[in-house]
C-alpha positions in Angstrom: 15.7 5.7 -1.0 14.2 7.8 -3.8 13.2 4.6 -5.7 11.5 3.2 -2.6 9.6 6.4 -2.0 8.5 6.4 -5.6 7.3 2.8 -5.3 5.3 3.7 -2.2 3.7 6.7 -3.8 2.7 4.6 -6.8 1.1 2.0 -4.6 -0.8 4.7 -2.6 -1.9 6.4 -5.8 -3.2 3.2 -7.3 -5.1 2.4 -4.1 -6.7 5.9 -4.1 -7.6 5.6 -7.8 -9.2 2.2 -7.1 -11.2 3.7 -4.2 -12.3 6.5 -6.4 -13.5 4.2 -9.1 -15.3 2.0 -6.5 
């Protein structure tokens, strides 16, 4: 579960960073 949560957080973080850059 911890691994899955980490993966989800990474995806969300990447999306947020992309939105910030755009």
